[in-house]
C-alpha positions, 0 to 999 in steps of 0.5 A: 820339935822342928818347924814342920812339927810346929806348923803341924801342931797349929794346923791340927789345932785349928782343924780340931777347933773347926770339926772337933774330934773328927780331926783324929781319924783324918790325922790317922788316915793322913799318917797312914797315907804318908807311910804308904805313899812315901814308903816310910820304914814305919808309921811315925808314932811320935807324930800320932801322939803329938798331933793326937794331944793337940787335937784333943786340946782343940776339941776340948777348947771347942766343947768348952766354947760351945758350953760358954756360948749357951 
């Protein structure tokens, strides 16, 4: 992983803490947009997997936080 990947992971983690699982379709739309806009040869599947895991962790953290707050 490079610096861009780390920044992306932190950013998607924070977004998922704020909006939960809604970050997942946003991330998918962003990856699709980059593929179309920059004429990439393929959608970056490793980014989708990496950020999907990070978004899942952020969403789980958000859910646990909401349960603890009750």
